[in-house]
N, C-alpha and C positions, 0 to 999 in steps of 0.2 A: 435795580430795576425800578423804573418809575411806575406809578399807579396806572398810567394809560397803557403800559406795556403788558398788563395782566390779561390772561385769557380766562373767560368764564365758560363753563360747560355744565349742563345738567346731566344727572345720572341717577341710577338706582343701585342701592346696596345689593350686591349679588351674594355676598358671603361675609358673615361676621367672624373675624379671627381673634386671636388672643391679644391682650394688651391694648385694647381700644383701637385695633386696626381693622380695616374693612377692605374687601375687594369691591370696587364700584364699576359698574358697566355704564359707560357714557352713551349718549344718544347716537354717536357715530359708530358704536360697536366695540370701541377699545375698552379694555379692562385695565384699571389702574389700582394702585395700593393707596389707601387714604387712612389717615390716623385722626382720631377725634381729640380735641383739646378741651380744656375746662371752659372755654368760651363758646362751645358748641359750633365751631367752624371746623372745616376740614382742611388739613394740610396734606397735599398730595405729593406722591413720588411717582415719577414715570420711569 
């Protein structure tokens, strides 16, 4: 996937889970699972 194919969304952490995982509610209302890395960026799984 090229960089120009990436999608950026803003969201709010709705729930902190174990193992540096979070439930994040996006601006459009969808809730996704995100995990924090040591670079303080989020990797998301939909």
